[in-house]
C-alpha positions in Angstrom: 114.2 83.8 104.9 112.9 86.3 107.4 113.6 85.9 111.2 109.9 85.6 111.9 109.6 82.8 109.5 112.6 81.0 111.0 111.0 81.3 114.6 107.7 80.0 113.0 109.4 76.9 111.5 111.3 76.5 115.1 107.9 76.5 116.8 106.7 74.0 114.2 109.7 71.6 115.2 108.4 71.8 118.9 104.7 71.4 117.9 105.8 68.3 116.1 107.4 66.7 119.1 104.9 67.8 121.7 102.1 66.4 119.4 103.7 63.0 119.3 104.2 62.7 123.0 100.4 63.9 123.6 99.2 61.5 121.1 101.0 58.5 122.8 99.6 59.6 126.2 96.1 59.9 124.9 96.5 56.3 123.2 97.2 54.8 126.7 94.2 56.6 128.0 91.9 55.7 125.3 92.6 52.0 125.4 91.9 51.8 129.1 88.7 53.6 128.7 85.2 52.4 127.6 84.7 52.5 123.9 83.6 55.8 122.2 79.9 55.6 121.5 78.8 58.2 118.8 75.2 58.0 120.3 76.3 59.0 123.6 79.1 61.6 123.0 78.9 63.1 126.7 79.1 59.7 128.4 82.2 58.7 126.2 83.9 62.0 126.9 83.5 61.6 130.6 84.7 58.0 130.1 87.8 59.3 128.5 88.5 62.0 131.0 88.5 59.6 133.8 92.0 58.5 132.6 94.7 60.3 134.0 96.8 59.3 130.8 94.2 60.7 128.6 94.2 64.1 130.5 97.9 64.2 130.4 97.8 63.6 126.7 95.3 66.3 126.2 97.1 68.9 128.4 100.4 68.1 126.1 98.4 68.4 123.0 96.8 71.8 124.1 100.5 73.0 124.5 101.3 71.6 121.1 98.2 73.4 119.6 99.6 76.7 121.1 102.8 76.2 119.3 100.9 75.3 116.0 99.1 78.5 116.2 101.9 80.5 116.8 103.9 78.8 113.9 101.1 79.3 111.5 101.0 83.1 112.5 104.5 83.5 111.6 105.3 81.2 108.6 103.7 80.0 105.5 101.2 77.0 106.1 103.0 74.9 103.6 106.3 75.2 105.2 104.9 74.8 108.8 103.3 71.7 107.9 106.2 70.3 105.9 108.4 70.7 109.1 105.7 68.9 111.2 105.4 66.3 108.5 109.1 65.7 108.8 109.0 65.8 112.5 106.7 62.8 112.2 109.9 60.7 112.1 110.3 61.4 115.9 107.4 59.3 116.2 109.6 56.0 116.0 112.2 57.5 118.5 109.7 58.6 121.0 107.7 55.5 120.7 110.7 53.4 121.1 112.7 55.1 123.7 109.9 56.5 126.0 107.0 54.2 125.2 108.4 50.7 124.6 107.8 50.4 120.6 110.4 48.8 118.5 111.8 50.9 115.5 111.9 48.6 112.2 114.0 49.0 109.0 110.7 50.3 107.3 110.6 53.3 109.7 114.2 53.9 109.3 113.7 54.2 105.4 111.0 56.8 106.3 113.4 58.8 108.4 116.0 58.8 105.3 113.0 59.8 102.7 112.0 62.6 105.2 115.5 64.0 105.4 115.8 63.9 101.6 112.5 65.7 101.3 113.3 68.4 103.7 116.7 68.9 102.0 114.9 69.6 98.6 112.4 71.7 100.2 115.1 73.9 101.8 116.5 74.3 98.3 113.2 75.8 97.0 112.5 78.2 99.7 113.0 81.4 97.8 110.0 83.6 97.4 108.1 81.5 99.9 110.2 82.0 103.3 109.9 85.8 103.2 106.4 86.3 104.8 103.5 84.4 106.5 101.4 84.6 103.1 97.9 84.5 104.8 95.8 86.3 102.1 92.7 84.3 101.1 89.5 84.3 99.4 86.3 83.7 101.6 84.8 81.4 99.0 87.8 79.5 98.4 88.4 79.1 102.1 84.8 77.9 102.8 84.9 75.5 100.0 88.3 73.9 101.0 87.6 73.7 104.8 84.1 72.5 104.1 85.2 69.9 101.6 88.0 68.7 103.9 85.7 68.3 107.0 82.7 66.5 104.8 85.4 64.1 103.5 86.6 63.3 106.9 83.1 62.6 108.3 82.4 60.3 105.2 85.7 58.4 106.0 84.3 58.1 109.8 81.0 56.8 108.6 82.9 54.3 106.2 84.9 53.0 109.1 81.7 51.5 110.8 81.4 49.3 108.0 85.1 48.2 108.1 86.6 45.8 110.6 90.3 45.4 109.2 90.8 48.8 108.2 88.6 50.7 110.7 91.4 52.1 112.7 93.1 53.5 109.5 89.9 55.2 108.2 89.1 56.8 111.6 92.6 58.0 111.6 92.3 59.5 108.2 89.0 61.1 109.2 90.5 62.7 112.3 93.5 64.0 110.1 91.2 65.7 107.6 88.9 67.2 110.3 91.9 68.6 112.1 93.4 69.7 108.7 90.2 71.6 108.0 90.7 73.2 111.6 94.3 74.2 110.9 93.4 75.9 107.5 90.9 77.8 109.4 93.4 78.6 112.0 95.9 80.0 109.5 93.1 82.1 107.9 92.1 83.5 111.5 95.8 84.2 112.0 95.2 88.0 110.4 92.9 88.7 113.2 95.1 87.8 116.2 95.8 91.6 116.6 92.3 92.0 117.6 93.0 90.4 121.2 89.7 88.9 122.6 87.7 90.1 119.8 89.1 87.2 117.7 87.0 84.7 119.8 83.9 86.5 118.1 85.1 85.6 114.7 82.8 82.9 112.7 86.1 81.0 112.1 86.7 80.7 115.8 83.4 78.6 116.0 84.6 76.4 113.1 87.9 75.8 114.6 86.3 74.7 118.1 83.7 72.5 116.6 86.3 70.9 114.2 88.8 70.4 117.0 86.4 68.8 119.2 84.9 66.4 116.3 88.5 65.5 115.4 89.2 64.7 119.2 86.4 62.3 119.5 87.2 60.7 116.2 90.9 60.4 117.0 90.0 58.7 120.6 88.2 56.0 118.8 90.8 55.5 116.2 93.2 54.9 119.0 91.1 52.5 120.7 90.7 50.3 117.7 93.9 50.6 115.8 97.7 50.1 116.7 99.0 53.4 118.2 102.1 54.0 115.7 100.2 53.4 112.6 97.1 55.2 113.6 99.1 58.3 114.7 101.1 58.1 111.6 98.1 58.0 109.2 96.3 60.9 111.3 99.4 63.2 111.1 100.1 62.4 107.4 96.6 63.1 106.3 96.4 66.4 108.2 99.6 67.4 106.7 98.6 66.5 103.3 95.4 68.8 103.8 97.2 71.8 105.1 100.1 71.4 102.8 97.9 71.6 99.7 96.0 74.7 101.2 99.2 76.8 100.9 99.0 77.4 97.1 95.2 76.5 96.5 93.8 78.8 99.4 96.6 81.3 100.7 98.2 82.1 97.4 101.7 81.0 98.4 104.0 81.2 95.4 105.4 78.4 93.6 109.0 78.3 91.9 108.4 79.9 88.4 111.3 77.8 86.7 110.2 74.1 85.9 113.1 72.6 87.8 112.4 74.7 91.0 108.8 73.6 90.7 109.7 70.0 90.1 112.0 70.1 93.2 109.0 71.5 95.3 106.7 69.0 94.3 109.3 66.2 94.7 110.0 67.6 98.3 106.4 67.4 99.3 106.1 64.0 97.9 109.1 62.6 99.7 107.8 64.0 102.9 104.4 62.7 102.5 105.8 59.3 101.4 108.0 59.0 104.4 105.0 59.7 106.7 103.3 56.7 105.0 106.2 54.5 105.4 106.8 55.4 108.9 104.3 52.7 110.4 104.5 49.2 109.6 102.1 47.9 106.7 98.5 48.4 107.9 96.3 45.1 107.6 99.0 43.5 105.3 98.5 39.8 105.0 101.1 37.9 107.0 102.6 41.3 108.5 103.9 41.2 111.9 102.3 44.2 113.6 104.2 46.3 116.0 103.4 45.3 119.5 101.5 47.8 121.9 103.8 49.5 124.3 103.4 48.5 128.0 102.6 51.4 130.1 105.4 53.0 131.9 105.8 55.7 134.4 105.5 59.2 133.1 
């Protein structure tokens, strides 16, 4: 594995941690703010930014976004997102130690599965960890990014008709829209050498719009759902979307031998399943939902 790819994966770990902290601070701010109203986006945004917790969460999230951009410019997107998906297990530790949540047996199972998934992934890095692999076709990129964003907006519309699972649908919606943004960021990473000229690239507008739309949807999901499940669903959905773009959009090589390919698929599957197991069951009958954390000083 090249040094640049190693640095990219290290930045992905930092991104995973800061993203979780930012999410939890945004949750604190979102639950104390007026409900997000899609018909009044400006008023809703102002209401959110009146919360110091939400502003703190946004600032931390901006730092995380910077680490994410740097990681995507240095390493293959599937590896970056796999590390971030594995970093989702930090959610339980951070939520427990810093934000007052309780870590359950189900969540520790998620930790074990994630560790196994990353171990298998490390065994199949040959040919993938040598370069950033950012080549792509514009048609394929547009179809993938547009499809992910459209599916995300459809999930947000469906959430309006769901009371029990509305938070989960909104979380998945935010994850898909942000996943579309991440894929666009990876595609734009080739133009970073252009300096300020990168801001004039059409993909820069796509990234900006998708990021802002995802932010609004995510804020609403944090208002109507439990913090840990909503954050986990958002992260898992975004990771699935971006990991899949590696071979589908950017031509990242898959192992040629059947065993290596099987191990790669199993590794991705274990990481994704672990992310799904991290929260307690959502909306399950008789389930004892994880209590919300009491605000603590920063």
